[in-house]
C-alpha positions in Angstrom: -27.1 -46.1 59.0 -24.8 -45.4 62.0 -22.8 -48.5 61.2 -22.2 -47.1 57.7 -20.9 -43.8 59.0 -18.6 -45.7 61.4 -17.1 -47.8 58.5 -16.6 -44.5 56.5 -14.7 -42.7 59.2 -12.6 -45.8 60.0 -11.5 -45.9 56.3 -10.8 -42.2 56.3 -8.5 -42.5 59.4 -6.7 -45.4 57.7 -6.0 -43.2 54.6 -4.7 -40.2 56.6 -1.0 -40.9 55.8 -1.8 -40.9 52.0 -3.7 -37.5 52.3 -0.9 -36.1 54.4 1.8 -37.1 51.9 -0.2 -35.7 49.0 -0.7 -32.4 50.9 3.1 -32.2 51.5 3.8 -32.8 47.8 1.5 -30.1 46.6 2.9 -27.6 49.2 6.5 -28.4 48.1 5.8 -28.3 44.3 7.4 -25.4 42.5 5.3 -22.6 41.0 4.3 -23.0 37.4 7.1 -21.8 35.0 6.6 -18.5 33.1 6.1 -18.2 29.4 7.7 -16.1 26.7 5.8 -16.0 23.4 7.4 -14.2 20.4 4.9 -13.0 17.9 6.9 -10.9 15.5 9.2 -11.2 13.6 8.5 -14.8 12.5 11.0 -17.5 13.1 13.6 -17.3 10.3 12.3 -14.0 8.9 14.6 -12.2 6.5 15.1 -8.6 7.8 16.6 -5.7 5.9 20.1 -4.5 6.5 19.5 -2.4 9.6 21.4 -1.8 12.8 18.3 -2.0 15.1 14.8 -3.4 14.7 11.7 -4.1 16.8 10.5 -7.4 18.2 7.2 -8.0 20.1 5.2 -10.7 21.8 3.9 -11.4 25.3 5.0 -13.0 28.6 3.3 -14.8 31.5 3.1 -13.7 34.2 2.8 -10.0 33.1 4.5 -8.9 36.3 7.7 -10.8 35.8 11.0 -9.0 35.2 11.9 -9.5 31.5 15.1 -9.0 29.5 15.8 -9.4 25.8 19.5 -9.9 24.8 20.4 -8.6 28.3 18.3 -5.4 28.1 15.4 -4.9 30.5 12.2 -4.6 28.5 9.0 -2.9 29.9 6.0 -5.1 29.9 2.4 -3.8 29.7 -0.1 -4.9 32.3 -1.6 -7.5 29.9 1.8 -9.1 29.3 2.4 -7.6 25.9 5.9 -6.2 25.1 7.7 -4.4 22.3 11.4 -3.7 22.2 13.7 -1.9 19.8 17.1 -3.7 19.9 20.5 -3.7 18.1 20.9 -6.6 15.5 23.9 -7.9 13.6 24.1 -9.1 10.0 23.6 -12.8 9.2 21.8 -15.2 11.5 20.7 -13.4 14.7 18.8 -14.4 17.8 16.6 -12.5 20.2 17.0 -14.2 23.5 14.5 -13.6 26.2 14.6 -14.4 29.9 12.3 -14.1 32.9 13.3 -13.7 36.5 12.4 -17.3 37.3 14.9 -18.5 34.7 12.4 -19.2 31.9 14.1 -18.6 28.5 13.1 -18.5 24.9 14.6 -17.3 21.6 13.6 -16.2 18.2 16.0 -16.5 15.3 16.0 -14.2 12.2 18.3 -13.5 9.3 19.5 -9.9 8.9 20.8 -8.8 5.5 24.4 -7.5 5.7 25.0 -4.0 4.4 27.1 -3.7 1.3 30.4 -3.1 3.1 33.4 -2.3 0.9 35.6 -5.3 0.1 39.0 -5.1 1.7 41.7 -3.5 -0.3 44.0 -6.5 0.4 43.7 -9.9 -1.1 42.4 -10.8 -4.6 40.7 -7.9 -6.5 36.9 -8.4 -7.0 34.4 -6.5 -9.1 30.7 -6.9 -9.9 28.2 -4.9 -11.9 25.1 -3.9 -10.0 22.7 -2.9 -12.8 21.5 -4.2 -16.1 20.3 -7.5 -14.6 18.1 -7.9 -17.7 18.0 -6.8 -21.3 17.4 -3.1 -22.0 16.7 -0.8 -24.9 17.8 2.8 -25.1 17.1 5.6 -27.5 19.3 8.4 -28.9 19.6 11.1 -26.2 19.3 8.6 -23.4 22.2 7.9 -21.0 23.7 4.4 -20.5 24.7 4.4 -16.8 26.9 1.7 -15.4 27.3 1.0 -11.6 29.8 -1.5 -10.2 30.9 -2.6 -6.7 34.3 -4.0 -5.8 37.7 -3.6 -4.1 38.2 0.0 -3.2 41.0 2.3 -4.4 41.3 0.8 -7.9 41.4 2.2 -11.4 38.3 1.0 -13.0 37.5 1.1 -16.7 34.1 0.6 -18.5 33.3 -0.7 -21.9 30.1 -0.2 -23.8 30.9 -2.5 -26.8 32.2 -0.5 -29.7 30.5 2.7 -28.5 32.7 4.0 -25.7 35.4 2.9 -23.3 36.9 5.0 -20.5 37.6 5.5 -16.8 35.0 5.0 -14.1 34.6 7.3 -11.1 34.9 5.9 -7.5 32.4 7.9 -5.4 32.9 8.6 -2.6 36.6 7.8 -2.7 37.5 4.6 -1.0 33.9 3.3 -1.1 34.4 0.6 -3.7 31.5 2.0 -5.7 32.3 2.9 -9.3 30.2 4.7 -11.9 30.2 5.6 -15.6 27.8 7.2 -18.0 27.5 7.7 -21.8 24.9 9.7 -23.8 23.7 7.8 -26.8 24.0 9.4 -30.2 21.8 8.9 -33.3 24.8 7.2 -35.1 24.8 4.5 -32.3 21.5 3.0 -33.5 21.6 -0.8 -34.1 24.5 -1.4 -31.6 24.1 -4.3 -29.1 26.5 -5.1 -26.3 26.9 -6.3 -22.7 28.2 -3.5 -20.5 31.5 -4.5 -18.9 34.0 -3.2 -16.4 37.5 -4.1 -15.3 40.3 -3.0 -13.0 43.6 -1.8 -14.5 46.5 -4.0 -13.3 50.1 -3.1 -13.0 53.0 -5.0 -14.6 52.9 -7.8 -12.0 49.4 -7.1 -10.6 46.1 -9.0 -11.0 43.0 -7.2 -12.1 39.4 -8.2 -12.0 36.6 -7.8 -14.5 32.8 -8.2 -14.7 30.1 -8.2 -17.4 26.4 -7.3 -17.0 23.8 -10.0 -17.2 21.6 -8.0 -19.5 22.3 -6.9 -23.1 21.8 -3.2 -24.1 20.4 -2.5 -27.5 20.4 1.0 -29.1 17.3 1.6 -31.2 15.8 4.6 -32.9 12.6 2.8 -33.7 9.4 3.8 -32.0 6.8 1.1 -31.5 3.1 0.9 -30.6 1.8 -1.3 -27.8 -1.5 -1.5 -26.1 -2.6 -2.3 -22.6 -3.5 -6.0 -22.2 -5.6 -5.8 -19.0 -7.7 -3.4 -17.1 -6.4 -0.9 -14.6 -2.9 -0.7 -16.1 -0.8 1.8 -14.1 1.5 4.4 -15.7 4.2 5.8 -13.5 6.2 9.0 -13.8 9.5 7.0 -13.4 10.3 3.2 -13.2 10.0 3.4 -9.4 7.9 6.5 -9.3 4.4 7.4 -8.4 1.2 6.6 -10.2 -0.1 9.1 -12.8 -2.7 7.2 -14.9 -5.0 4.2 -14.6 -5.9 2.9 -18.0 -8.3 0.2 -19.2 -7.6 -2.6 -21.7 -6.8 -1.8 -25.3 -5.3 1.7 -24.8 -2.5 2.4 -27.3 0.9 3.7 -26.2 4.0 4.9 -28.0 7.2 3.3 -26.5 10.8 3.8 -27.3 12.9 2.2 -24.5 12.8 -0.6 -21.9 14.7 -1.6 -18.8 14.2 -3.8 -15.7 10.8 -5.1 -16.9 9.5 -1.6 -17.6 8.7 0.2 -20.9 9.1 3.9 -21.4 6.0 5.6 -22.8 6.3 8.8 -24.8 3.2 10.9 -24.1 4.4 14.2 -25.7 7.5 16.1 -26.6 8.4 16.8 -23.0 6.3 14.2 -21.1 6.9 10.5 -20.6 5.8 7.6 -18.3 6.7 4.0 -17.5 4.5 0.9 -17.7 5.2 -2.7 -16.7 6.2 -4.7 -19.8 3.9 -7.6 -18.7 0.9 -5.3 -18.9 1.2 -4.4 -22.6 1.3 -6.3 -25.9 2.1 -5.4 -29.5 -0.7 -3.3 -31.0 -2.5 -4.1 -34.2 -3.0 -1.5 -37.0 -0.9 1.2 -38.5 2.6 1.8 -37.3 3.9 5.0 -35.7 3.6 7.9 -36.7 0.3 7.2 -38.3 -1.1 5.5 -35.2 -2.3 6.1 -32.5 -2.9 9.9 -33.2 -6.6 10.6 -33.2 -8.9 13.6 -33.0 -11.9 14.6 -30.9 -15.3 14.7 -32.6 -18.7 15.8 -31.3 -19.5 15.9 -27.6 -23.0 15.0 -26.4 -24.3 15.3 -22.8 -27.2 13.6 -21.2 -28.9 13.8 -17.8 -28.7 10.6 -15.8 -29.9 9.3 -12.4 -26.5 10.0 -11.0 -25.9 13.4 -12.7 -24.6 13.8 -16.2 -22.9 11.6 -18.9 -20.8 13.0 -21.7 -19.9 11.0 -24.9 -16.8 12.3 -26.7 -16.3 10.9 -30.2 -12.8 9.5 -30.4 -11.4 7.1 -33.0 -8.6 5.5 -31.0 -8.3 4.4 -27.4 -5.6 6.8 -26.3 -4.2 7.4 -22.8 -6.0 9.9 -20.6 -5.8 11.6 -17.2 -8.6 13.2 -15.2 -8.2 15.9 -12.6 -10.9 17.3 -10.3 -11.1 21.1 -10.4 -12.8 23.5 -8.0 -15.6 23.8 -10.5 -15.7 20.5 -12.4 -13.5 18.0 -14.1 -10.6 18.2 -16.6 -9.8 15.3 -18.9 -6.5 15.4 -20.7 -6.2 13.3 -23.9 -2.8 12.3 -25.3 -2.0 11.6 -29.0 -5.1 13.7 -29.8 -5.8 16.8 -31.9 -8.8 18.9 -31.1 -11.4 18.8 -33.8 -14.7 19.2 -32.0 -17.3 21.2 -34.0 -20.4 20.2 -32.1 -21.4 20.1 -28.4 -24.9 19.0 -27.7 -26.2 19.8 -24.2 -29.2 18.2 -22.5 -31.7 20.9 -21.3 -32.6 18.6 -18.3 -28.9 18.4 -17.2 -28.4 20.7 -14.2 -24.9 19.5 -13.3 -22.7 20.4 -16.3 -22.9 24.1 -17.0 -20.4 24.3 -19.9 -17.8 22.2 -21.8 -14.6 24.0 -22.8 -11.8 22.5 -24.9 -8.4 23.5 -26.1 -5.3 22.2 -27.8 -3.0 22.3 -24.7 0.1 21.1 -26.5 1.1 19.2 -29.6 -1.2 16.2 -29.7 -2.6 16.9 -26.3 -6.2 18.0 -25.9 -7.9 19.2 -22.7 -11.7 19.0 -22.0 -13.1 20.9 -19.1 -16.6 19.8 -17.9 -17.6 22.9 -15.8 -20.0 22.6 -12.9 -21.0 24.9 -10.0 -18.2 25.1 -7.4 -18.1 22.0 -5.3 -21.0 20.4 -7.2 -19.0 17.4 -8.5 -19.3 14.4 -6.2 -17.3 11.9 -8.3 -16.6 10.8 -11.8 -15.7 7.9 -14.0 -13.9 7.9 -17.4 -14.0 4.9 -19.7 -14.2 3.8 -23.3 -17.6 2.9 -24.6 -18.0 -0.7 -25.6 -20.7 0.1 -28.2 -19.2 3.0 -30.0 -15.8 4.6 -30.8 -16.1 7.1 -28.0 -14.8 8.1 -24.6 -17.5 8.2 -21.9 -17.2 10.7 -19.0 -19.7 10.1 -16.2 -20.0 13.0 -13.7 -21.8 12.5 -10.4 -23.9 15.0 -8.6 -24.1 15.2 -4.8 -26.7 12.9 -3.2 -29.3 14.4 -1.0 -29.3 13.6 2.7 -32.5 14.4 4.6 -30.5 16.3 7.4 -33.6 16.0 9.6 -33.3 14.4 13.0 -33.5 11.7 14.1 -32.5 10.4 10.7 -30.3 13.1 9.1 -28.4 10.6 6.9 -31.6 9.2 5.2 -31.0 9.0 1.5 -27.3 8.2 1.8 -25.6 4.9 1.3 -22.2 4.4 3.1 -19.9 1.6 2.1 -17.6 0.4 4.9 -14.5 -1.5 4.1 -13.1 -3.6 6.9 -9.5 -3.7 5.7 -7.8 -7.0 4.8 -9.1 -10.6 4.9 -8.8 -13.4 7.4 -6.3 -15.4 5.3 -2.6 -16.1 5.1 -1.4 -15.7 1.6 0.9 -18.6 0.9 2.1 -18.2 -2.6 -0.9 -18.8 -4.8 -2.8 -20.4 -1.9 -5.0 -18.8 0.8 -4.9 -20.4 4.2 -7.6 -19.5 6.7 -6.1 -17.7 9.6 -8.2 -19.7 12.1 -6.5 -22.9 11.0 -2.9 -21.9 12.1 -1.0 -20.6 15.0 0.5 -17.5 13.6 3.2 -17.0 16.2 4.6 -20.5 15.6 4.5 -20.3 11.8 8.1 -20.1 10.4 9.0 -17.5 7.8 10.1 -20.4 5.6 6.5 -21.5 5.2 6.2 -18.7 2.6 3.0 -17.3 4.1 2.2 -13.6 4.6 -0.4 -12.2 6.9 -3.0 -10.0 5.3 -2.9 -7.1 7.8 -1.1 -6.5 11.0 -0.8 -8.4 14.3 -0.3 -7.3 17.9 1.9 -8.5 20.8 -1.1 -10.5 22.2 -1.6 -12.0 18.8 -4.6 -9.8 18.0 -5.3 -9.7 14.3 -6.0 -6.4 12.6 -8.4 -8.0 10.2 -10.7 -9.0 13.1 -10.6 -5.6 14.8 -11.3 -3.8 11.5 -14.5 -5.8 11.2 -15.6 -5.3 14.8 -15.2 -1.5 14.5 -17.0 -1.5 11.1 -19.9 -3.4 12.7 -20.2 -0.7 15.5 -20.0 2.1 13.0 -22.7 0.3 10.8 -25.1 0.3 13.8 -24.5 4.1 14.4 -24.9 5.1 10.8 -28.1 3.0 10.4 -29.5 4.7 13.5 -28.8 8.0 11.8 -30.8 6.8 8.8 -28.0 5.8 6.4 -28.1 2.6 4.3 -24.9 0.7 5.1 -23.1 -1.9 3.0 -19.9 -3.8 3.9 -17.3 -5.0 1.4 -16.9 -8.1 3.6 -19.1 -9.2 6.5 -17.1 -12.0 7.9 -14.3 -14.4 6.9 -14.8 -14.2 3.1 -11.8 -13.3 1.0 -12.2 -10.0 -0.9 -9.3 -9.0 -3.1 -8.0 -5.5 -2.5 -8.4 -4.5 -6.2 -12.1 -5.5 -6.1 -13.1 -3.3 -3.2 -13.5 0.1 -5.0 -15.5 -1.7 -7.8 -17.6 -3.4 -5.1 -18.3 -0.1 -3.5 -19.7 1.3 -6.7 -21.8 -1.8 -7.4 -23.2 -1.6 -3.9 -24.5 1.9 -4.7 -22.2 3.7 -2.3 -22.3 7.5 -1.8 -19.4 7.4 0.6 -16.5 4.9 1.1 -14.6 4.5 4.4 -11.9 2.0 4.7 -11.1 1.0 8.3 -7.6 -0.1 9.3 -5.1 -0.2 12.2 -1.5 0.5 11.9 2.0 -1.0 12.1 5.5 0.0 11.0 8.2 -1.4 8.8 11.1 -3.6 9.9 13.9 -1.5 11.3 11.8 1.5 12.2 11.9 2.8 15.8 8.4 2.4 17.4 9.4 5.0 20.0 10.9 7.7 17.7 7.7 9.7 17.6 4.2 9.8 19.2 2.0 7.2 17.4 -1.7 7.3 17.1 -4.4 7.9 14.5 -4.1 9.2 10.9 -6.7 9.9 8.2 -5.9 9.6 4.5 -7.4 10.8 1.3 -6.3 10.7 -2.4 -8.7 12.6 -4.6 -9.4 16.3 -4.3 -13.1 15.7 -3.8 -12.3 13.3 -0.9 -10.3 15.7 1.2 -13.3 17.3 2.9 -14.6 13.9 4.1 -11.1 12.9 5.5 -10.8 16.3 7.1 -14.2 16.1 8.8 -13.3 12.6 10.2 -9.9 13.9 11.3 -11.5 16.8 13.2 -13.9 14.4 15.0 -10.9 12.3 16.1 -9.1 15.3 17.4 -12.1 16.0 19.6 -12.7 12.6 21.1 -9.9 10.0 20.5 -7.3 10.0 23.3 -4.3 9.1 21.1 -1.6 11.2 19.5 -2.6 12.9 16.2 -0.5 11.9 13.2 -2.4 14.2 11.0 -4.6 14.5 7.9 -2.7 12.9 5.1 -2.6 12.4 1.3 -2.0 8.7 0.8 -1.5 6.8 -2.5 -3.6 3.8 -1.4 -5.7 1.8 -3.8 -8.9 2.0 -1.8 -8.4 5.8 -1.3 -8.1 6.3 -5.1 -11.8 5.9 -5.5 -13.1 8.4 -8.1 -16.8 7.6 -8.1 -17.5 8.8 -4.5 -15.6 10.6 -1.7 -13.4 8.1 0.1 -11.2 8.1 3.2 -8.9 5.5 4.8 -8.7 5.6 8.6 -5.8 4.2 10.6 -7.2 4.1 14.1 -4.3 3.1 16.3 -1.1 1.0 16.3 -1.6 -2.8 16.6 2.0 -3.3 17.6 2.0 -1.1 20.7 0.7 -3.1 23.7 -1.3 -0.3 25.3 -3.0 0.5 22.0 -3.7 -3.1 21.2 -5.4 -3.4 24.5 -7.5 -0.3 23.8 -8.5 -1.7 20.4 -9.7 -4.9 22.0 -12.0 -2.8 24.3 -15.6 -2.5 23.3 -15.7 1.0 24.9 -12.8 2.2 22.7 -14.3 0.6 19.6 -17.5 2.5 20.3 -15.5 5.7 20.7 -13.9 5.2 17.3 -17.3 4.4 15.7 -18.8 7.5 17.3 -16.0 9.7 15.9 -16.3 8.4 12.4 -20.1 8.9 12.5 -19.6 12.4 13.8 -17.2 13.2 11.0 -19.6 11.9 8.4 -22.4 14.1 9.9 -20.1 17.1 9.7 -19.2 16.3 6.1 -22.9 16.5 5.2 -23.3 19.7 7.2 -26.0 18.0 9.3 -27.4 20.3 12.0 -26.7 19.5 15.7 -28.9 17.0 17.3 -31.9 18.9 19.0 -31.8 18.7 22.7 -34.7 16.9 24.4 -37.6 19.0 25.1 -36.6 21.7 22.6 -38.0 22.1 19.1 
């Protein structure tokens, strides 16, 4: 054994020069190079015409001095950064550098603003509206807009209807406008709007013609909705005013830019996507779709009350929650109700009032005790020619500790899904490296991402799981619209909430901002949204709970026109917990302690909404 040790040490002494050289090499080797990782915007992303925008990502090591396009950028302790920097139109690069010389860049494309063409050189002119065919009605205005060389005399032409000068506004801007009010005698005219510059004796003008043809019509047509949840807007780019099922008839008399104008009454109109309607069968206008109300019958149900209103056409309707019930407005309808049959077992609906509110507009008021209406649903019956109005009574929570929410079902909606939307394909997020995915791949992230490449979709689910545990401990039954990586379409979530038997709906999200916005322009933190009147109290209760316990800036209780907040069958709220794109808040959101804080606040808000008594102190009755 001693001989073996002797041989080993002899070999070790012989190898000493090799070990010494290796040690010297390791000592002399340079430190590992730093890293710069851009996360957003994507490589090659198309940005709007802005003067500044934000860029974020992370660096290694987090303590390194970091500059972007020569400007020093603060770095959070975890290495995350966000900067708001000037950009220029066309191809633009964000170039980052660390103190050790490490560099990286991210290229984007910034749209150029519509700068006036120079007044020197060849005259140029282009029309900026009527990209597609349009129909107008007597009394409408035909408005023409053009862009070109500034300081010229521009003339418009609307076929044989009108020709005249255009106005440059503001002067020297190169933006030219004209308008003409259509007369009844113009019906049947068709033309392509055109514009031209006047030219002097030896000058050269320019001219342009719209891509779309304008047709003047005095004919009113009837169309019907061709799918469910068809949206009517108050203007072509306006807000939502109605959500209609399939087969509802609409009177229309104009179209433009893929939208049809709907005539609801003498002084009321709306707009609908042309792709969502089709020619209606049956009698032409003015014989159709005017209808009248018949008898109204009420019936007690497990959820509250259901009313059946005899109606002989599917006409557009709008519903509005009142302090003491629900108002349903029916268009193209004359009031002719002679019978209302109440159910003596129905304790929700106290009275039904009706009136002819305007020509061919009928209003029905389903009156309840103040605050008694929990939710509602309006639809057309499949078995009879009738409108069905379902009114929901408030569910009963036990309010007794330790299970004060017994009897209540809460549906939690972890916002978004773990997929990239690539055209018609859905690519699982786990299969790609998002930060290295070029914009040219045509893929869009469902939800937000943070500087450390934390995905909102995963945080939403983590917070929902923690809230689920707390609500279950309080006695509530809890259902989730998604429990993992499954894809759930946005439009399906409210329907799923009803199918799951929900009494409350809470959609959980985390925030971001749009390209070009300044992330440092205001304090950014949490915000709580509602849409329906009967949802405001839930959102307000959650908001008060956040004010008490969430250490972030308050961005307020808000009305928000979000699809998941438009739930009518139950009170619903959408919660934006924090900003994913801010490094400190991203780090907080990744903390289990902060996720617990958020869940506790939402649970406290729900308890307050149900007027649950305070938890008894131990040792006291």
